[in-house]
VOFI-766471 format. One line per 8 residues: number of its first residue (from 1); their letters; for each residue x, y, z of N, C-alpha, C. Coordinates in nm, 2 decimals. Atoms other than C-alpha are relative to their C-alpha. Layout:
<kolpas>
NUM = a = X:Y:Z:X:Y:Z:X:Y:Z ~ ...;
</kolpas>
This chain:
<kolpas>
1 = mdeyliev = 0.06:-0.13:-0.04:0.62:-0.40:-0.79:0.10:0.11:-0.04 ~ -0.08:-0.12:0.04:0.74:-0.06:-0.92:-0.04:0.11:0.09 ~ 0.03:-0.12:-0.09:0.76:0.27:-0.73:-0.06:0.11:-0.09 ~ 0.07:-0.11:0.07:0.53:0.55:-0.84:-0.01:0.11:0.10 ~ 0.02:-0.13:-0.07:0.51:0.91:-0.72:-0.13:0.06:-0.05 ~ 0.13:-0.05:0.05:0.16:1.05:-0.73:-0.02:0.14:0.07 ~ 0.03:-0.14:-0.05:0.10:1.43:-0.70:-0.15:0.01:0.02 ~ 0.14:-0.01:-0.04:-0.23:1.49:-0.52:-0.02:0.12:0.08;
9 = kkdgsiet = 0.04:-0.10:-0.10:-0.42:1.74:-0.32:-0.07:-0.08:0.11 ~ 0.04:0.08:-0.11:-0.47:1.59:0.02:-0.02:0.09:0.12 ~ 0.03:-0.09:-0.11:-0.64:1.77:0.31:0.03:0.14:-0.03 ~ -0.02:-0.14:0.04:-0.62:2.09:0.11:0.14:0.04:-0.04 ~ -0.14:-0.03:0.04:-0.24:2.07:0.04:0.04:-0.09:-0.11 ~ -0.06:0.08:0.10:-0.06:1.95:-0.26:0.12:-0.07:0.05 ~ -0.10:0.09:-0.05:0.16:1.65:-0.17:0.04:-0.10:-0.11 ~ -0.05:0.11:0.08:0.36:1.38:-0.34:0.00:-0.12:0.08;
17 = lksycasp = 0.01:0.13:-0.07:0.27:1.03:-0.22:0.07:-0.10:-0.08 ~ -0.07:0.11:0.06:0.47:0.72:-0.29:-0.09:-0.13:0.01 ~ 0.07:0.12:0.00:0.31:0.39:-0.39:0.08:-0.11:-0.08 ~ -0.07:0.11:0.07:0.45:0.05:-0.49:-0.11:-0.08:-0.06 ~ 0.11:0.06:0.07:0.22:-0.10:-0.75:0.05:-0.07:-0.12 ~ -0.03:0.08:0.12:0.22:-0.33:-1.05:-0.02:0.08:-0.13 ~ 0.03:-0.09:0.12:0.10:-0.05:-1.29:-0.04:0.13:0.04 ~ 0.06:-0.13:-0.03:0.00:0.31:-1.31:-0.15:0.00:0.03;
25 = iealdsmi = 0.14:0.02:-0.03:-0.36:0.20:-1.31:-0.02:-0.04:0.15 ~ 0.01:0.04:-0.14:-0.31:0.03:-0.98:0.04:0.12:0.09 ~ -0.04:-0.12:-0.07:-0.13:0.35:-0.85:-0.12:0.09:0.01 ~ 0.12:-0.09:0.01:-0.44:0.55:-0.96:-0.10:-0.05:0.10 ~ 0.10:0.06:-0.08:-0.67:0.31:-0.79:0.03:0.01:0.15 ~ -0.03:-0.01:-0.14:-0.48:0.33:-0.46:-0.03:0.15:0.04 ~ 0.03:-0.14:-0.03:-0.53:0.71:-0.47:-0.15:0.02:0.01 ~ 0.15:-0.01:0.00:-0.90:0.68:-0.55:-0.06:-0.05:0.13;
33 = sfedvsni = 0.06:0.06:-0.12:-0.95:0.47:-0.24:0.03:0.09:0.12 ~ -0.02:-0.10:-0.11:-0.82:0.76:-0.02:-0.09:0.11:0.00 ~ 0.10:-0.11:0.00:-1.11:0.98:0.07:0.05:0.14:0.02 ~ -0.06:-0.13:-0.03:-0.88:1.26:0.19:0.08:0.06:-0.12 ~ -0.06:-0.05:0.13:-0.73:1.29:-0.16:-0.12:0.06:-0.08 ~ 0.11:-0.07:0.08:-0.95:1.55:-0.34:0.03:0.02:-0.15 ~ -0.04:-0.01:0.14:-0.75:1.57:-0.66:0.13:-0.08:-0.02 ~ -0.11:0.07:0.04:-0.50:1.36:-0.84:0.06:0.07:-0.13;
41 = ykithvkt = -0.05:-0.08:0.11:-0.27:1.55:-1.07:0.09:-0.08:-0.10 ~ -0.10:0.07:0.09:0.02:1.33:-1.20:0.05:-0.12:0.07 ~ -0.06:0.13:-0.04:0.15:0.98:-1.17:0.14:-0.01:-0.07 ~ -0.14:0.01:0.06:0.53:0.93:-1.23:0.05:-0.14:0.04 ~ -0.07:0.13:-0.02:0.69:0.58:-1.27:0.15:0.04:0.02 ~ -0.14:-0.05:-0.05:1.02:0.64:-1.08:0.11:-0.06:-0.09 ~ -0.11:0.06:0.08:1.23:0.39:-1.28:0.01:0.05:-0.14 ~ -0.01:-0.05:0.14:1.14:0.52:-1.63:-0.03:0.15:-0.01;
49 = netwdfdn = 0.04:-0.14:0.00:1.03:0.87:-1.54:-0.12:0.03:-0.09 ~ 0.12:-0.02:0.08:0.72:0.82:-1.75:-0.11:0.06:0.09 ~ 0.10:-0.07:-0.08:0.43:1.04:-1.64:-0.14:-0.01:-0.06 ~ 0.14:0.00:0.05:0.05:1.03:-1.67:-0.07:0.11:0.08 ~ 0.08:-0.10:-0.06:-0.18:1.32:-1.60:-0.14:-0.05:0.02 ~ 0.14:0.05:-0.03:-0.53:1.27:-1.45:-0.10:0.11:-0.01 ~ 0.11:-0.09:0.01:-0.85:1.44:-1.53:-0.10:-0.03:0.12 ~ 0.08:0.02:-0.12:-1.03:1.48:-1.20:-0.15:0.01:-0.01;
57 = saledlrk = 0.14:-0.01:0.02:-1.37:1.52:-1.35:-0.07:-0.13:0.03 ~ 0.06:0.14:-0.02:-1.43:1.14:-1.31:0.03:-0.05:0.14 ~ -0.05:0.05:-0.13:-1.28:1.11:-0.96:-0.12:-0.05:0.09 ~ 0.11:0.04:-0.08:-1.61:1.09:-0.77:-0.08:-0.12:-0.06 ~ 0.07:0.11:0.06:-1.77:0.86:-1.02:0.08:-0.13:0.01 ~ -0.09:0.11:-0.02:-1.47:0.63:-1.00:-0.01:-0.05:0.15 ~ 0.02:0.04:-0.14:-1.50:0.63:-0.62:-0.13:-0.08:0.02 ~ 0.13:0.06:-0.02:-1.87:0.54:-0.64:0.01:-0.14:-0.06;
65 = lrnvidde = -0.01:0.13:0.06:-1.79:0.25:-0.88:0.08:-0.09:0.08 ~ -0.09:0.09:-0.09:-1.51:0.12:-0.66:-0.07:-0.04:0.12 ~ 0.07:0.04:-0.12:-1.73:0.12:-0.36:-0.11:-0.10:-0.02 ~ 0.10:0.10:0.04:-1.98:-0.11:-0.54:0.07:-0.14:0.02 ~ -0.07:0.13:-0.01:-1.71:-0.39:-0.52:0.03:-0.02:0.14 ~ -0.02:0.03:-0.14:-1.71:-0.55:-0.18:0.14:-0.07:0.03 ~ -0.11:0.08:-0.02:-1.41:-0.77:-0.23:0.13:0.07:-0.06 ~ -0.13:-0.07:0.04:-1.07:-0.58:-0.24:0.08:-0.09:-0.09;
73 = stiikelr = -0.08:0.09:0.08:-0.90:-0.89:-0.38:-0.05:0.00:-0.15 ~ 0.06:0.00:0.14:-1.13:-0.88:-0.69:0.06:0.12:-0.08 ~ -0.06:-0.12:0.06:-1.01:-0.52:-0.76:0.14:-0.02:-0.04 ~ -0.15:0.02:0.02:-0.64:-0.61:-0.73:0.02:-0.10:-0.11 ~ -0.02:0.11:0.10:-0.68:-0.93:-0.94:-0.03:0.06:-0.14 ~ 0.04:-0.06:0.13:-0.85:-0.73:-1.22:0.10:0.10:-0.05 ~ -0.10:-0.10:0.04:-0.59:-0.45:-1.21:0.13:-0.07:-0.05 ~ -0.12:0.06:0.04:-0.31:-0.70:-1.24:-0.01:-0.10:-0.11;
81 = rn = 0.02:0.09:0.12:-0.46:-0.91:-1.52:0.06:0.06:-0.12 ~ -0.06:-0.05:0.13:-0.27:-0.89:-1.85:-0.08:-0.05:-0.11;
</kolpas>
């Protein structure tokens, strides 16, 4: 697991949240699952300082798709598949 910093808008304020994940996609998924996160701006891999920006236009659609899957372990298994 690697450490990621995710810049988000949460409850109306811009905050940086920390997540330990296997990939930036898994870090993104963890933010999508938080309903109080209204925007995701940037994900930073702490070890390499690599960053990814996020286009929030798909955030609500991604949440809807994620909610279709009942088994959380299925989501994690798919995200960690190489």
